[in-house]
Residue frames relative to the residue before (quaternion, step in Angstrom):
aa qw qx qy qz dx dy dz
M 1.0000 0.0000 0.0000 0.0000 0.00 0.00 0.00
K 0.6613 0.5059 -0.3068 0.4611 3.59 0.94 -0.93
K 0.6428 0.5256 -0.3259 0.4520 3.57 1.03 -0.79
R 0.6519 0.5141 -0.3183 0.4576 3.57 1.00 -0.77
V 0.6338 0.5136 -0.3211 0.4810 3.58 1.04 -0.80
K 0.6469 0.5297 -0.3046 0.4562 3.56 0.94 -0.96
K 0.6894 0.4952 -0.2762 0.4508 3.56 0.98 -0.87
H 0.8078 0.3452 -0.1417 0.4563 3.58 0.85 -1.00
L 0.5044 0.6828 -0.4279 0.3102 3.62 1.14 -0.36
P 0.6639 0.4898 -0.3363 0.4540 3.67 0.79 -0.83
N 0.6676 0.4927 -0.3086 0.4651 3.61 0.95 -0.81
A 0.6122 0.5390 -0.3492 0.4613 3.58 1.09 -0.66
I 0.6471 0.5011 -0.3177 0.4788 3.59 1.02 -0.79
T 0.6187 0.5348 -0.3336 0.4689 3.58 1.07 -0.74
C 0.6433 0.5138 -0.3174 0.4706 3.58 1.01 -0.79
A 0.6113 0.5326 -0.3448 0.4730 3.59 1.12 -0.63
N 0.5822 0.5570 -0.3462 0.4806 3.56 1.15 -0.68
L 0.6829 0.4899 -0.2783 0.4650 3.57 0.83 -1.03
F 0.6416 0.5248 -0.3187 0.4597 3.58 0.96 -0.88
S 0.6501 0.5153 -0.3134 0.4622 3.59 0.94 -0.88
G 0.6436 0.5284 -0.3167 0.4542 3.57 1.01 -0.81
C 0.6543 0.5118 -0.3092 0.4628 3.58 0.98 -0.84
V 0.6463 0.5058 -0.3120 0.4786 3.57 0.98 -0.87
G 0.6393 0.5387 -0.3183 0.4470 3.57 1.00 -0.82
I 0.6243 0.5357 -0.3358 0.4588 3.59 1.04 -0.75
V 0.6283 0.5253 -0.3315 0.4684 3.59 1.01 -0.81
F 0.6568 0.5036 -0.3087 0.4687 3.59 0.89 -0.92
A 0.6560 0.5247 -0.3180 0.4395 3.59 0.94 -0.89
F 0.6899 0.4640 -0.2872 0.4757 3.60 0.91 -0.85
Q 0.6427 0.4748 -0.3173 0.5107 3.58 1.27 -0.33
E 0.4805 -0.7029 0.3885 0.3523 3.56 1.39 0.19
N 0.4852 0.6063 -0.4631 0.4274 3.56 1.19 0.54
L 0.0706 -0.8653 0.4960 0.0148 3.55 0.46 1.26
I 0.5692 0.5859 -0.3888 0.4261 3.58 1.17 -0.45
F 0.6913 0.4457 -0.2741 0.4982 3.58 0.85 -0.95
A 0.6009 0.5524 -0.3558 0.4553 3.59 1.09 -0.68
A 0.6528 0.5075 -0.3077 0.4708 3.57 0.99 -0.84
Y 0.6561 0.5010 -0.3157 0.4679 3.59 0.94 -0.84
A 0.6231 0.5296 -0.3402 0.4644 3.60 1.05 -0.72
L 0.6430 0.5130 -0.3203 0.4699 3.57 1.04 -0.75
F 0.6375 0.5143 -0.3262 0.4719 3.59 0.98 -0.80
L 0.6362 0.5189 -0.3254 0.4691 3.57 1.02 -0.79
A 0.6292 0.5266 -0.3261 0.4696 3.58 1.03 -0.80
A 0.6404 0.5255 -0.3223 0.4580 3.59 1.03 -0.79
I 0.6216 0.5282 -0.3367 0.4703 3.59 1.07 -0.72
F 0.6561 0.4910 -0.3068 0.4841 3.58 0.93 -0.88
D 0.6324 0.5411 -0.3324 0.4436 3.59 1.01 -0.81
F 0.6404 0.5091 -0.3227 0.4759 3.58 1.04 -0.74
F 0.7404 0.4470 -0.2464 0.4373 3.56 0.79 -1.01
D 0.5852 0.5475 -0.4142 0.4315 3.64 1.06 -0.35
G 0.6563 0.4813 -0.3109 0.4908 3.58 1.05 -0.73
F 0.6237 0.5392 -0.3269 0.4619 3.57 1.05 -0.80
A 0.6661 0.5003 -0.2979 0.4661 3.57 0.94 -0.92
S 0.6299 0.5398 -0.3339 0.4477 3.59 1.01 -0.78
R 0.6863 0.4786 -0.2876 0.4661 3.57 0.95 -0.89
V 0.6710 0.4999 -0.3031 0.4560 3.59 0.93 -0.88
L 0.7520 0.3846 -0.2035 0.4952 3.58 0.93 -0.93
Q 0.3257 -0.7516 0.5011 0.2791 3.57 1.33 -0.19
S 0.4398 0.6802 -0.4542 0.3709 3.53 1.00 0.93
F 0.1423 0.7920 -0.5703 0.1650 3.54 -0.01 1.36
S 0.0845 0.7930 -0.5989 0.0731 3.55 -1.02 0.79
G 0.6228 -0.5483 0.4119 0.3766 3.53 -1.25 0.48
I 0.6601 0.5061 -0.3131 0.4583 3.56 0.97 -0.84
G 0.6186 0.5506 -0.3433 0.4431 3.59 1.08 -0.68
K 0.6495 0.5185 -0.3076 0.4634 3.56 1.01 -0.85
E 0.6830 0.4753 -0.2864 0.4750 3.57 0.93 -0.90
L 0.6374 0.5293 -0.3233 0.4572 3.58 1.00 -0.83
D 0.6299 0.5423 -0.3284 0.4487 3.56 1.01 -0.81
S 0.6708 0.4929 -0.2991 0.4665 3.59 0.93 -0.86
L 0.6452 0.5166 -0.3216 0.4620 3.58 1.01 -0.80
A 0.6511 0.5020 -0.3101 0.4774 3.58 0.99 -0.83
D 0.6565 0.5121 -0.3076 0.4606 3.58 0.96 -0.89
M 0.6073 0.5655 -0.3567 0.4291 3.58 1.05 -0.69
V 0.6848 0.4594 -0.2764 0.4936 3.57 1.03 -0.80
S 0.7496 0.4368 -0.2273 0.4423 3.57 0.70 -1.13
F 0.8121 0.2511 -0.1009 0.5169 3.58 0.97 -0.87
G 0.6653 0.4360 -0.3138 0.5185 3.55 1.31 0.22
V 0.7703 0.3482 -0.1846 0.5014 3.55 0.58 -1.18
L 0.6700 0.5225 -0.3149 0.4230 3.61 0.77 -0.99
P 0.6988 0.4432 -0.3136 0.4657 3.67 0.71 -0.84
S 0.6196 0.5418 -0.3556 0.4427 3.60 1.09 -0.60
V 0.6423 0.5008 -0.3285 0.4782 3.60 1.05 -0.70
I 0.6088 0.5325 -0.3448 0.4763 3.60 1.04 -0.76
L 0.6731 0.4954 -0.2869 0.4681 3.57 0.92 -0.96
Y 0.6258 0.5383 -0.3335 0.4555 3.59 1.02 -0.79
E 0.6610 0.4947 -0.3030 0.4761 3.58 0.95 -0.86
L 0.6223 0.5186 -0.3407 0.4771 3.61 1.09 -0.62
F 0.6028 0.5390 -0.3482 0.4743 3.57 1.07 -0.70
L 0.6699 0.5029 -0.3020 0.4552 3.59 0.94 -0.87
Q 0.6586 0.4947 -0.3083 0.4760 3.59 1.14 -0.60
A 0.5884 0.5732 -0.3647 0.4385 3.59 1.23 -0.41
P 0.6436 -0.5009 0.3883 0.4291 3.62 -1.18 0.38
Q 0.3293 -0.7679 0.5229 0.1687 3.56 -0.80 1.04
I 0.2468 -0.7762 0.5701 0.1080 3.57 -0.85 1.03
P 0.4758 -0.7010 0.4440 0.2918 3.62 -0.56 1.09
H 0.8590 0.1054 -0.1268 0.4847 3.55 -1.03 0.99
V 0.7073 0.4297 -0.2585 0.4983 3.62 1.25 -0.03
S 0.6559 0.5778 -0.3210 0.3645 3.56 0.87 -1.00
M 0.5866 0.5876 -0.3884 0.3998 3.58 1.03 -0.73
F 0.6980 0.4570 -0.2712 0.4800 3.58 0.95 -0.86
L 0.6414 0.5168 -0.3249 0.4647 3.56 1.01 -0.79
N 0.6389 0.5513 -0.3303 0.4228 3.59 0.93 -0.89
F 0.7086 0.4649 -0.2672 0.4587 3.56 0.90 -0.92
S 0.4901 0.6480 -0.4468 0.3745 3.60 1.21 -0.15
A 0.5047 0.6535 -0.4195 0.3772 3.61 1.22 -0.38
F 0.7018 0.4810 -0.2763 0.4470 3.59 1.06 -0.69
L 0.4254 0.6322 -0.4990 0.4127 3.54 1.24 0.47
I 0.5375 0.6424 -0.3958 0.3765 3.59 1.19 -0.52
P 0.7094 0.4177 -0.3006 0.4817 3.68 0.73 -0.83
V 0.5813 0.5721 -0.3839 0.4330 3.61 1.10 -0.57
F 0.7381 0.3972 -0.2323 0.4935 3.57 0.79 -1.01
S 0.5702 0.5574 -0.3858 0.4641 3.60 1.19 -0.40
A 0.6317 0.5234 -0.3278 0.4685 3.58 1.04 -0.77
L 0.6399 0.5082 -0.3184 0.4805 3.58 1.01 -0.83
R 0.6377 0.5372 -0.3174 0.4516 3.57 1.00 -0.88
L 0.6950 0.4738 -0.2764 0.4648 3.58 0.86 -0.95
A 0.6342 0.5227 -0.3300 0.4645 3.58 1.04 -0.76
K 0.6390 0.5114 -0.3221 0.4759 3.59 1.03 -0.80
F 0.6383 0.5426 -0.3289 0.4360 3.57 0.96 -0.88
N 0.6966 0.4955 -0.2743 0.4404 3.57 0.92 -0.92
T 0.7712 0.3507 -0.1795 0.5000 3.59 1.14 -0.53
D 0.6253 0.5472 -0.3239 0.4524 3.59 1.29 -0.05
S 0.3249 -0.7825 0.5018 0.1743 3.59 -0.37 1.25
R 0.5611 0.6147 -0.3888 0.3952 3.62 1.20 -0.37
Q 0.7079 0.4980 -0.2555 0.4308 3.57 1.16 -0.57
A 0.2823 0.7680 -0.5202 0.2446 3.56 1.12 0.65
E 0.8171 0.1680 -0.0664 0.5474 3.59 1.00 -0.83
I 0.7483 0.2470 -0.1800 0.5888 3.61 1.26 -0.18
F 0.4090 -0.6649 0.5497 0.2975 3.54 -1.32 0.04
I 0.1850 -0.7224 0.6501 0.1459 3.54 -1.21 0.61
G 0.7652 0.1639 -0.1646 0.6004 3.56 -0.18 1.28
L 0.6165 -0.5702 0.3972 0.3702 3.56 -1.20 0.52
P 0.4567 -0.6858 0.4877 0.2884 3.64 -0.78 0.95
T 0.5756 -0.6203 0.4093 0.3412 3.58 -1.01 0.77
P 0.6358 0.5177 -0.3762 0.4315 3.69 0.89 -0.62
A 0.6299 0.5346 -0.3386 0.4502 3.61 1.01 -0.77
N 0.6512 0.5058 -0.3050 0.4765 3.58 0.96 -0.88
A 0.6760 0.5060 -0.2908 0.4500 3.57 0.91 -0.93
I 0.6471 0.5134 -0.3167 0.4663 3.59 0.96 -0.85
L 0.6175 0.5410 -0.3399 0.4587 3.59 1.03 -0.77
I 0.6741 0.4830 -0.2927 0.4760 3.59 0.89 -0.92
A 0.6671 0.5139 -0.3044 0.4453 3.59 0.94 -0.88
S 0.6077 0.5735 -0.3589 0.4159 3.58 1.15 -0.51
F 0.5535 0.6614 -0.3908 0.3217 3.62 1.11 -0.58
P 0.6994 0.4360 -0.3084 0.4750 3.67 0.72 -0.87
L 0.6408 0.5193 -0.3288 0.4600 3.59 1.10 -0.63
I 0.6153 0.5244 -0.3369 0.4826 3.58 1.12 -0.65
I 0.6410 0.5202 -0.3177 0.4664 3.58 0.99 -0.85
Q 0.6493 0.5047 -0.3155 0.4735 3.58 1.02 -0.81
Q 0.6878 0.4890 -0.2769 0.4595 3.57 1.00 -0.85
Y 0.7908 0.0686 0.0028 0.6083 3.57 0.98 -0.93
S 0.2343 -0.8236 0.5028 0.1183 3.58 0.08 1.29
N 0.6017 0.5807 -0.3617 0.4122 3.59 1.14 -0.51
L 0.6284 0.5318 -0.3354 0.4580 3.59 1.24 -0.31
A 0.4552 0.7130 -0.4371 0.3055 3.58 1.26 -0.23
V 0.6325 0.5549 -0.3362 0.4231 3.58 0.99 -0.81
Y 0.6742 0.4732 -0.2931 0.4855 3.59 1.14 -0.58
I 0.6882 0.4685 -0.2812 0.4773 3.57 0.99 -0.82
L 0.7501 0.3770 -0.2056 0.5030 3.59 0.89 -0.94
N 0.3590 0.6831 -0.5321 0.3484 3.51 0.69 1.21
P 0.4317 -0.7477 0.4240 0.2736 3.64 -0.40 1.12
Y 0.6723 0.4750 -0.3044 0.4793 3.57 0.99 -0.78
G 0.6376 0.5272 -0.3220 0.4603 3.57 1.02 -0.80
L 0.6510 0.5096 -0.3107 0.4690 3.58 0.98 -0.83
T 0.6420 0.5239 -0.3240 0.4564 3.58 1.03 -0.78
V 0.6430 0.5028 -0.3166 0.4831 3.57 0.97 -0.85
F 0.6138 0.5501 -0.3323 0.4585 3.56 1.05 -0.83
V 0.6485 0.5194 -0.3185 0.4564 3.61 0.89 -0.91
V 0.6647 0.5072 -0.3054 0.4556 3.58 0.86 -0.95
V 0.6703 0.5024 -0.3005 0.4560 3.59 0.88 -0.94
M 0.6967 0.4748 -0.2853 0.4559 3.59 0.84 -0.95
C 0.6191 0.5280 -0.3465 0.4668 3.60 1.05 -0.70
A 0.6425 0.5155 -0.3184 0.4691 3.57 1.03 -0.80
L 0.6674 0.5051 -0.3043 0.4548 3.60 0.95 -0.86
L 0.6074 0.5795 -0.3570 0.4097 3.60 1.04 -0.70
V 0.7984 0.2700 -0.1316 0.5219 3.59 0.96 -0.83
A 0.4065 0.7336 -0.4638 0.2854 3.62 1.26 0.13
E 0.4515 -0.6424 0.5445 0.2950 3.56 -1.23 0.57
L 0.3332 0.7437 -0.4865 0.3149 3.53 0.72 1.18
P 0.2840 -0.7763 0.5333 0.1794 3.63 -0.44 1.12
L 0.0183 -0.7910 0.6103 -0.0391 3.55 -0.85 1.06
M 0.5244 -0.6676 0.4291 0.3085 3.55 -1.00 0.80
S 0.3799 -0.6719 0.5892 0.2389 3.49 -1.28 0.59
L 0.4264 -0.7046 0.5031 0.2619 3.58 -1.13 0.56
K 0.4295 0.6819 -0.4754 0.3527 3.57 1.23 0.37
F 0.2416 -0.7713 0.5768 0.1185 3.56 -0.69 1.14
K 0.2419 -0.7928 0.5464 0.1197 3.56 -0.49 1.21
N 0.7823 -0.0034 0.0135 0.6228 3.57 1.22 -0.54
K 0.5655 -0.6158 0.4401 0.3276 3.58 -1.34 0.02
D 0.3586 0.7429 -0.4907 0.2806 3.59 1.25 0.20
F 0.4145 -0.7443 0.4660 0.2387 3.59 -0.54 1.19
N 0.6731 0.5214 -0.3080 0.4245 3.58 0.86 -0.93
K 0.6878 0.4734 -0.2808 0.4732 3.57 1.03 -0.77
N 0.7591 0.3427 -0.1823 0.5226 3.59 1.21 -0.46
I 0.2932 0.8140 -0.4748 0.1614 3.58 1.28 0.18
Y 0.6782 0.4857 -0.3102 0.4560 3.60 0.93 -0.80
R 0.6095 0.5272 -0.3500 0.4775 3.59 1.12 -0.59
Y 0.6575 0.5038 -0.3063 0.4691 3.58 0.96 -0.87
L 0.6379 0.5224 -0.3251 0.4632 3.58 1.00 -0.79
L 0.6475 0.5151 -0.3183 0.4626 3.57 0.96 -0.86
L 0.6694 0.4948 -0.3008 0.4654 3.59 0.91 -0.90
L 0.6459 0.5252 -0.3133 0.4570 3.57 1.01 -0.83
F 0.6800 0.4779 -0.2872 0.4761 3.59 0.82 -1.00
S 0.6485 0.5334 -0.3162 0.4415 3.57 0.97 -0.88
A 0.6628 0.5139 -0.3029 0.4526 3.57 0.91 -0.96
I 0.6756 0.4942 -0.2974 0.4592 3.58 0.89 -0.92
L 0.6883 0.4937 -0.2864 0.4477 3.57 0.83 -0.99
I 0.6820 0.4781 -0.2934 0.4693 3.59 0.90 -0.91
L 0.6110 0.5608 -0.3454 0.4392 3.59 1.07 -0.73
F 0.7673 0.3752 -0.1912 0.4837 3.58 0.90 -0.93
F 0.8191 0.2701 -0.1108 0.4938 3.58 0.94 -0.84
K 0.3469 -0.7698 0.4694 0.2583 3.60 1.32 -0.07
F 0.8669 -0.1176 0.0616 0.4805 3.58 -0.96 -0.86
V 0.5478 0.6019 -0.4025 0.4191 3.60 1.17 -0.43
A 0.6149 0.5767 -0.3397 0.4170 3.57 1.16 -0.53
V 0.5291 0.6794 -0.4098 0.3008 3.61 1.10 -0.58
P 0.6750 0.4664 -0.3292 0.4674 3.68 0.76 -0.84
V 0.6359 0.5239 -0.3284 0.4618 3.58 1.04 -0.75
V 0.6407 0.5270 -0.3217 0.4563 3.58 0.98 -0.83
I 0.6421 0.5098 -0.3237 0.4722 3.60 0.96 -0.83
F 0.6410 0.5205 -0.3147 0.4681 3.58 1.02 -0.84
I 0.6536 0.5028 -0.3070 0.4752 3.59 0.96 -0.86
Y 0.6149 0.5573 -0.3331 0.4476 3.58 1.03 -0.82
I 0.6840 0.4669 -0.2840 0.4833 3.58 0.87 -0.94
T 0.6625 0.5213 -0.3052 0.4430 3.58 0.93 -0.91
L 0.6726 0.4865 -0.2984 0.4710 3.60 0.87 -0.93
S 0.6294 0.5327 -0.3339 0.4567 3.58 1.05 -0.74
I 0.6469 0.5135 -0.3173 0.4661 3.58 0.95 -0.89
I 0.6517 0.5089 -0.3089 0.4700 3.59 0.96 -0.89
Q 0.6545 0.5337 -0.3126 0.4348 3.58 0.89 -0.96
F 0.7495 0.4012 -0.2327 0.4723 3.57 0.74 -1.01
K 0.5723 0.5604 -0.3802 0.4625 3.58 1.20 -0.44
I 0.6615 0.4905 -0.2962 0.4839 3.59 0.95 -0.91
A 0.6378 0.5310 -0.3258 0.4530 3.58 1.01 -0.83
D 0.6556 0.5053 -0.3075 0.4694 3.59 1.00 -0.84
D 0.6613 0.5211 -0.3038 0.4459 3.56 0.99 -0.85
N 0.6850 0.4912 -0.2780 0.4608 3.58 1.18 -0.60
I 0.5347 0.6085 -0.4136 0.4156 3.56 1.30 -0.09
P 0.4684 -0.6997 0.4575 0.2858 3.63 -0.66 1.03
G 0.7898 0.2934 -0.2331 0.4856 3.57 -1.07 0.78
């Protein structure tokens, strides 16, 4: 019985991730973007714990890896694109232009699929990420309706069709960029080896405590910045 639990628990958590993503899509199409965002956050929690459970239980399998990518494609590819599409619809519509701009939201799952496929076949990404992880991109998008709810005066900046289009292009580029970014997996408790992870967690906790959802874009920016600094210093320390 224990062996069966050990074998199937991580996959069950992954399935909970997928279920949350599907529910979130329903909420998004019903224009309930707040609940859709919460469903995405819940999927992200399940996504963290399925990997955590796999490492703790030493339960790794080929099917688990593939299932994780399929779940992530729905929760962090399709769901955020539907949220973004609904935000496009809430933005001022531009005659003969908005139809094309609105559908640009669905470039997110296209590039998320490319990102996940690269992750599954790239041996360099065993301990780091190359390109922005799909959950980080999805969480950033999910924060937008919550930011609008928290600070309605920011809606005019977020619900800008041209701004949203530029955002889509930038995020799609980051998803597949040859940009090394740190993983939040702690291999040991050595402070010096994990200093950038600790800094990210510290800054994130402080910012979210004081600014709530408005802090999410800043946290993503700090994550990318700290990663660039970390790997730049690492490259500079390599002899020759």
